[in-house]
C-alpha distance (Angstrom), angle and dihedral (degrees) to the residues before:
residue distance angle dihedral
M1 . . .
S2 3.77 . .
T3 3.75 136.1 .
S4 3.77 120.7 -92.7
S5 3.76 115.2 -104.6
A6 3.80 88.3 -135.9
Q7 3.79 91.7 67.6
P8 3.81 117.4 99.4
V9 3.80 109.8 -102.3
V10 3.80 114.8 -102.6
T11 3.79 120.5 178.3
R12 3.77 127.5 178.4
F13 3.75 138.2 -151.5
A14 3.78 110.0 -153.0
P15 3.81 113.0 177.6
S16 3.78 127.8 171.8
P17 3.81 110.7 -121.4
T18 3.79 101.9 -112.0
G19 3.79 97.4 155.2
F20 3.81 99.4 -90.1
L21 3.78 141.5 35.7
H22 3.81 103.8 -95.3
I23 3.79 111.7 -134.3
G24 3.82 90.0 -123.4
S25 3.80 90.8 50.5
A26 3.79 88.9 49.2
R27 3.80 89.6 58.3
T28 3.82 90.4 48.1
A29 3.81 89.7 51.6
L30 3.80 89.6 48.0
F31 3.80 93.0 52.9
N32 3.81 91.9 47.4
W33 3.79 91.7 48.2
L34 3.80 94.6 47.0
Y35 3.79 93.4 46.2
A36 3.80 91.1 51.7
E37 3.80 93.3 45.5
A38 3.80 93.7 45.6
N39 3.80 91.0 51.6
G40 3.78 98.3 43.9
G41 3.80 92.1 -108.8
K42 3.76 136.9 114.1
M43 3.79 139.8 -107.7
V44 3.79 121.3 -137.8
L45 3.79 124.9 -156.9
R46 3.79 121.0 -135.8
I47 3.79 125.2 178.6
E48 3.80 109.9 -145.9
D49 3.78 95.5 -148.4
T50 3.79 101.6 154.2
D51 3.83 89.5 120.9
R52 3.79 93.8 81.0
A53 3.80 94.5 -175.9
R54 3.80 91.9 62.8
S55 3.78 100.0 31.5
T56 3.79 116.9 95.5
Q57 3.78 134.8 154.5
E58 3.80 88.4 -116.2
A59 3.80 90.1 57.8
T60 3.79 91.4 48.6
D61 3.81 90.7 48.1
A62 3.82 89.4 52.2
L63 3.82 90.9 54.1
I64 3.78 92.3 49.0
D65 3.81 91.0 46.3
G66 3.82 90.8 53.1
L67 3.79 93.1 49.0
S68 3.79 92.2 46.9
W69 3.80 92.2 49.4
L70 3.81 90.2 52.5
G71 3.80 89.9 51.3
I72 3.81 93.8 -116.3
T73 3.79 111.7 147.2
W74 3.80 132.6 -168.8
D75 3.78 135.0 -156.9
G76 3.79 102.6 -146.9
G77 3.77 135.1 30.8
P78 2.87 149.7 -38.4
V79 3.79 83.7 -127.7
S80 3.81 118.1 -169.9
Q81 3.78 111.4 -132.8
H82 3.80 91.0 -158.7
A83 3.81 90.5 57.3
R84 3.82 89.4 60.2
A85 3.82 95.9 56.8
D86 3.83 93.1 114.4
R87 3.80 90.0 56.5
H88 3.81 90.6 49.7
R89 3.82 91.0 51.7
E90 3.80 90.3 47.9
V91 3.80 90.7 57.2
V92 3.81 91.6 47.8
E93 3.82 88.9 53.7
T94 3.81 88.0 55.0
L95 3.79 89.9 53.6
L96 3.81 90.4 49.9
E97 3.80 91.5 50.4
T98 3.80 92.4 51.0
G99 3.80 93.7 46.6
K100 3.82 92.8 -113.9
A101 3.82 91.4 117.2
Y102 3.79 136.0 30.9
R103 3.77 142.2 -164.0
C104 3.79 114.0 -103.8
Y105 3.80 118.8 -154.1
A106 3.80 97.4 -176.9
T107 3.79 110.0 145.9
P108 3.80 122.8 -127.0
E109 3.79 87.7 -109.5
E110 3.81 91.8 54.6
L111 3.80 91.2 49.4
D112 3.82 89.6 50.3
E113 3.81 89.8 51.7
M114 3.81 90.6 52.2
R115 3.79 91.0 51.6
E116 3.81 92.8 47.2
K117 3.80 91.8 49.2
A118 3.80 91.6 49.7
R119 3.79 90.4 48.6
A120 3.82 91.5 50.1
E121 3.80 90.1 49.9
K122 3.83 90.2 46.4
R123 3.79 95.1 -122.5
P124 3.80 132.5 121.4
P125 3.81 113.8 -84.2
R126 3.80 111.1 -98.9
Y127 3.78 131.5 177.1
D128 3.80 105.5 -115.0
G129 3.82 97.2 -140.2
R130 3.81 94.9 -119.1
W131 3.82 92.9 152.2
R132 3.79 95.2 39.2
D133 3.81 95.1 102.8
R134 3.80 103.8 12.0
D135 3.77 123.7 117.3
P136 3.82 111.7 -105.6
S137 3.81 87.0 -133.4
E138 3.80 86.3 76.1
A139 3.80 90.5 61.0
P140 3.81 114.8 127.7
E141 3.77 118.0 -119.2
G142 3.78 120.4 -99.7
I143 3.79 96.5 25.3
D144 3.81 118.8 120.4
P145 3.79 104.6 -152.1
V146 3.76 129.3 -133.5
V147 3.79 119.7 -140.3
R148 3.81 117.5 -122.0
I149 3.80 132.7 -169.3
K150 3.81 117.0 -117.4
S151 3.78 98.2 -122.1
P152 3.80 118.4 -163.5
R153 3.81 110.5 -99.4
Q154 3.78 98.8 -159.9
G155 3.78 131.9 57.8
E156 3.78 123.9 6.5
T157 3.76 142.8 -72.9
V158 3.79 115.9 -124.8
V159 3.79 124.6 -151.6
Y160 3.80 113.9 -159.5
D161 3.78 104.1 -151.6
A162 3.80 129.2 -174.8
V163 3.81 91.5 -146.2
Q164 3.81 106.7 25.4
G165 3.79 96.5 37.9
E166 3.80 122.2 -141.0
V167 3.81 108.7 -12.8
H168 3.82 120.4 -168.7
F169 3.81 123.9 -154.4
P170 3.84 120.4 -171.1
N171 3.79 106.5 -127.0
N172 3.78 92.3 -136.8
D173 3.82 86.4 67.5
L174 3.81 91.5 55.5
D175 3.79 108.7 71.0
D176 3.79 128.9 -166.4
L177 3.78 98.9 -71.1
V178 3.80 122.8 -153.4
L179 3.82 117.3 -100.3
L180 3.81 99.0 175.6
R181 3.78 124.3 26.3
S182 3.79 121.4 -134.5
D183 3.81 90.2 -94.4
G184 3.81 90.2 56.2
S185 3.81 95.6 -106.7
P186 3.82 116.3 139.6
T187 3.79 119.4 -116.8
Y188 3.78 125.0 -126.8
M189 3.81 92.3 -102.9
I190 3.79 98.1 60.0
A191 3.81 93.5 36.3
V192 3.81 92.8 55.7
V193 3.80 94.1 48.1
V194 3.80 94.2 47.8
D195 3.79 93.7 44.5
D196 3.80 94.4 48.0
H197 3.80 90.4 48.7
D198 3.80 95.2 46.5
M199 3.81 92.9 45.5
G200 3.81 90.9 52.6
V201 3.81 94.6 -118.7
T202 3.79 110.5 179.4
Q203 3.82 99.8 173.5
I204 3.81 126.3 39.8
I205 3.81 113.6 -162.1
R206 3.80 115.0 179.2
G207 3.81 144.0 130.1
D208 3.80 119.3 -58.6
D209 3.80 89.3 -119.0
H210 3.83 83.2 81.4
L211 3.80 94.5 57.8
T212 3.81 94.6 103.4
N213 3.80 88.6 45.9
A214 3.80 87.0 56.2
A215 3.81 89.8 61.6
R216 3.80 92.8 47.9
Q217 3.79 91.8 46.8
T218 3.80 90.8 48.3
I219 3.80 87.7 59.3
I220 3.82 89.9 53.7
Y221 3.82 91.4 48.2
D222 3.79 90.6 51.0
A223 3.80 92.1 48.0
L224 3.80 89.5 53.7
G225 3.80 94.3 44.2
W226 3.79 91.0 -121.7
N227 3.80 127.7 142.3
V228 3.80 113.9 -101.1
P229 3.81 111.0 -126.6
D230 3.78 117.4 -121.8
M231 3.78 109.7 -94.0
A232 3.78 138.2 -146.9
H233 3.79 120.5 179.6
I234 3.78 110.9 -165.1
P235 3.82 122.8 -157.0
L236 3.77 117.6 -101.0
I237 3.79 124.9 -108.8
H238 3.80 114.5 -103.8
G239 3.77 130.3 -164.6
P240 3.82 122.3 -104.0
D241 3.83 88.4 -89.6
G242 3.80 92.9 57.3
A243 3.81 94.9 -108.6
K244 3.78 122.2 123.5
L245 3.79 109.5 -77.0
S246 3.80 109.6 -94.3
K247 3.78 141.3 157.9
R248 3.79 91.7 -82.9
H249 3.81 88.9 65.2
G250 3.80 92.6 57.1
A251 3.77 137.1 -101.7
L252 3.80 116.3 13.2
G253 3.81 101.1 -179.8
A254 3.79 126.2 75.2
E255 3.80 90.6 -133.5
A256 3.80 89.6 59.7
Y257 3.81 89.5 61.5
R258 3.79 89.2 52.2
T259 3.80 88.8 54.0
M260 3.81 89.4 48.1
G261 3.79 88.9 58.7
Y262 3.79 102.7 -103.5
L263 3.79 120.8 148.9
P264 3.80 114.5 -123.2
E265 3.79 92.3 -129.5
A266 3.82 90.3 54.6
L267 3.79 94.5 48.2
R268 3.78 89.7 46.3
N269 3.81 91.5 52.3
Y270 3.80 91.3 46.3
L271 3.81 94.1 49.9
L272 3.78 89.7 47.7
R273 3.80 90.8 55.6
L274 3.81 92.0 51.3
G275 3.76 99.5 99.3
W276 3.81 97.9 -13.9
S277 3.77 127.5 85.4
H278 3.77 143.0 174.2
G279 3.78 107.6 -163.6
D280 3.80 111.6 -68.3
Q281 3.80 95.3 -36.4
E282 3.81 112.8 128.8
Y283 3.79 104.4 175.6
F284 3.79 125.6 52.5
T285 3.76 136.3 -176.8
L286 3.79 116.3 -144.0
D287 3.81 90.6 -109.0
E288 3.81 90.3 54.0
L289 3.80 91.1 49.8
L290 3.77 93.1 51.5
E291 3.80 87.3 55.8
V292 3.80 98.5 48.6
F293 3.82 110.6 21.0
S294 3.79 114.9 118.1
L295 3.78 136.7 149.8
S296 3.80 90.9 -123.9
A297 3.81 88.5 74.3
V298 3.82 93.1 58.2
G299 3.80 111.7 107.4
K300 3.82 124.7 -132.9
S301 3.79 96.4 -134.3
A302 3.79 124.6 87.5
A303 3.79 113.4 -97.6
R304 3.81 120.0 -126.4
M305 3.78 121.6 -135.2
D306 3.81 109.7 -123.7
F307 3.79 108.6 -169.5
D308 3.81 93.7 -173.5
K309 3.78 90.5 55.0
L310 3.80 90.5 48.1
A311 3.81 90.5 52.0
N312 3.80 91.6 49.0
M313 3.80 91.0 49.0
N314 3.79 90.0 49.7
G315 3.79 89.2 50.9
H316 3.79 89.1 54.5
Y317 3.80 91.2 52.6
I318 3.79 91.1 47.6
R319 3.80 91.6 53.5
E320 3.80 90.5 48.1
A321 3.80 95.9 44.7
D322 3.78 126.7 103.0
D323 3.82 109.1 -99.4
S324 3.79 95.0 -129.2
H325 3.82 89.8 50.1
L326 3.80 89.4 55.0
V327 3.80 92.3 48.8
Q328 3.80 91.6 52.4
S329 3.82 91.3 44.7
M330 3.80 89.8 53.3
K331 3.78 91.2 49.3
A332 3.81 91.9 49.0
I333 3.80 95.4 58.4
L334 3.82 96.7 47.4
P335 3.83 94.1 96.3
E336 3.81 90.5 52.9
I337 3.81 103.7 46.2
E338 3.76 132.2 79.2
G339 3.78 108.9 -102.1
G340 3.78 92.0 14.7
I341 3.79 91.2 127.2
F342 3.82 89.2 67.5
Y343 3.79 89.4 64.7
S344 3.79 99.3 34.4
E345 3.80 93.4 53.9
R346 3.82 90.3 54.3
W347 3.81 98.3 36.8
D348 3.80 111.0 117.9
E349 3.80 137.1 143.5
T350 3.80 92.8 -86.8
R351 3.78 94.6 52.8
E352 3.79 91.9 42.6
A353 3.80 88.5 55.8
Q354 3.81 90.3 47.7
L355 3.79 90.1 49.6
L356 3.78 90.8 51.8
E357 3.80 90.2 50.1
A358 3.80 91.9 49.2
M359 3.80 95.4 46.1
P360 3.84 98.8 93.3
G361 3.79 89.7 59.0
L362 3.81 95.5 38.5
K363 3.77 98.1 52.5
E364 3.79 97.1 51.6
R365 3.81 92.8 81.7
A366 3.82 101.6 22.1
K367 3.80 123.1 108.0
T368 3.80 98.0 179.5
L369 3.79 139.8 23.7
L370 3.79 86.6 -106.9
D371 3.79 88.5 59.6
L372 3.79 88.5 51.8
L373 3.79 92.1 50.6
D374 3.76 92.0 47.2
G375 3.80 91.6 48.1
A376 3.82 89.9 49.8
R377 3.79 94.1 49.0
F378 3.81 91.1 106.2
I379 3.81 88.3 67.6
F380 3.80 92.2 58.1
L381 3.82 99.2 44.4
E382 3.79 117.9 110.6
G383 3.79 133.3 -161.3
K384 3.78 124.6 0.5
L385 3.78 109.5 -10.9
A386 3.78 122.3 -116.9
L387 3.79 100.3 -137.1
E388 3.77 122.9 -138.9
E389 3.79 114.3 -115.7
K390 3.80 94.6 -103.8
A391 3.80 91.8 47.5
Q392 3.80 90.7 50.3
A393 3.80 89.2 50.4
I394 3.80 91.2 55.4
L395 3.81 91.4 56.7
D396 3.80 93.0 44.1
K397 3.81 96.5 44.7
D398 3.81 118.3 116.1
D399 3.79 93.7 11.7
G400 3.77 93.0 -50.0
A401 3.80 97.8 -49.0
G402 3.80 90.8 151.0
R403 3.79 92.3 53.1
A404 3.82 89.4 47.1
H405 3.81 90.6 54.4
L406 3.83 89.3 51.8
A407 3.79 91.8 50.7
A408 3.80 91.9 50.4
L409 3.79 94.3 45.0
L410 3.80 95.2 45.4
P411 3.85 98.9 80.1
R412 3.78 91.2 47.3
L413 3.81 90.2 53.6
E414 3.81 91.2 45.2
A415 3.80 89.2 54.9
L416 3.79 94.8 54.3
P417 3.81 109.8 120.0
D418 3.82 91.1 -158.9
W419 3.83 123.5 43.3
S420 3.78 107.5 -156.2
L421 3.78 136.5 125.7
E422 3.79 90.5 -100.7
A423 3.80 93.7 47.9
V424 3.82 97.2 48.6
E425 3.80 91.7 44.5
E426 3.80 92.6 49.5
E427 3.81 92.7 48.8
T428 3.81 93.3 45.7
R429 3.78 92.4 50.0
A430 3.80 90.5 47.4
Y431 3.80 89.5 53.0
T432 3.83 93.0 50.4
K433 3.79 89.3 51.2
D434 3.81 92.2 48.6
V435 3.81 93.2 52.3
D436 3.81 94.9 36.0
A437 3.80 93.6 -119.6
K438 3.77 130.7 142.9
L439 3.79 116.1 -108.3
G440 3.82 92.0 -117.3
Q441 3.81 91.2 56.8
V442 3.80 87.9 62.8
A443 3.80 103.7 27.8
Q444 3.80 94.9 53.7
P445 3.83 93.7 54.8
I446 3.84 88.6 47.8
R447 3.81 89.8 52.7
A448 3.79 92.2 47.7
A449 3.81 92.2 49.1
T450 3.81 96.9 44.7
T451 3.84 100.5 39.9
G452 3.80 104.3 20.3
R453 3.79 88.8 -127.2
T454 3.79 142.2 83.7
T455 3.81 94.8 -126.6
S456 3.78 128.3 57.6
P457 3.79 140.7 120.2
G458 3.79 114.1 -61.5
V459 3.79 109.1 -45.3
F460 3.80 93.9 -124.5
D461 3.80 89.6 49.7
V462 3.80 87.8 53.4
M463 3.80 92.2 50.7
A464 3.81 92.2 48.4
V465 3.82 92.7 47.4
L466 3.79 94.5 48.5
G467 3.76 92.2 49.1
R468 3.80 130.3 -140.7
D469 3.81 101.4 -67.2
V470 3.81 99.1 46.4
C471 3.80 94.7 39.8
L472 3.82 94.9 49.6
Q473 3.81 92.4 44.8
R474 3.80 92.1 53.1
I475 3.80 90.5 50.4
R476 3.83 90.4 48.5
D477 3.80 89.7 50.8
Q478 3.81 89.8 59.6
T479 3.80 96.9 43.3
G480 3.80 101.1 44.1
């Protein structure tokens, strides 16, 4: 059975609270959100917290924080799956009453024997159905039963998938899975089916590692007489080497990318393009996505994470971003990044204004917010600068020719009535002409003296941003 196309679209994002929003889960959430938005529907958020040992409020908060940072919104929830356990048990009781499920009293030893036999015969372990049709009066004493679904033994179960196509599963490969454990707690399989049904989910979009689960859950839907939601199982994200994405490939959590200085809109665009395409277009506004997003454009092959491409995409978004937005984004990540205290302790209204003024030059070569902060470091330095080795070499080169140029230029700069980019550039160029020097022979020593480095935004931009007093003092420090 399938959902009616007349029903309002409802998607769901249902992560397990592992302590962070996995980058693959973030893409799943993105696809669910976009599909709902593009079809005038809604996305609900469910926290699959039945694993009580791993489920904490802190972990749930981390998931919600990651989604919020990415700009992904939801219309219902977050709903705790664990809190709905009574409802799950109620549905299992219905299946027992209708003969679609049964109590299994197999002992742990019997289950071990089944597994050993399967292993010896080199086949997947399957429960052999020994309690499927037995009278519960034959139950041994001291055994708390599990409850199993009566799966069909003949034929096949078909999953109709918007990405994978029509997928057939022989029913003899799908054994009588457990719905309630011996302690009465619901399993993932029954909880997911009941929750999706009760929440009115019409479209399930999730990783293709759940494809076999889709067949098992279809059996539960059929046993209950419920409509099976439409399904779409998207390929997983792999590392650059083609292996399943893991810690050895780099950051796994969305919040780690925030700490690395990525913009949420860039990461969102990048994740979207992992396995989904619309012609040759790389960059999308939300309005454009709502016009063109569809599951039919999702590929079947696993997508490979390309960190260089992500960095380049982030650089594009930085160049396109509003300067004040970038300044506030930089400020927001200071508590999270290594060395952030250096900037936060010196951050004031004056430096924020200087940063905003410097931004056009800073963002031209930056790929992350960390690059922007590093490029703006000259604004936050105090006292006499400790020059980098290459910057020191520029001043010392040719018996200190660079330092001599600074000393000769200094009084001319001090005499300027107006301190602006145009004024300092005009005076510096006039000096180079007067002494028959090339601009680089003078500009590079100025950069070294005012930033402590050999790379920075345009040197005249730097001088204008620093202002008269700071700029002249830094030049004096290197000529005295």
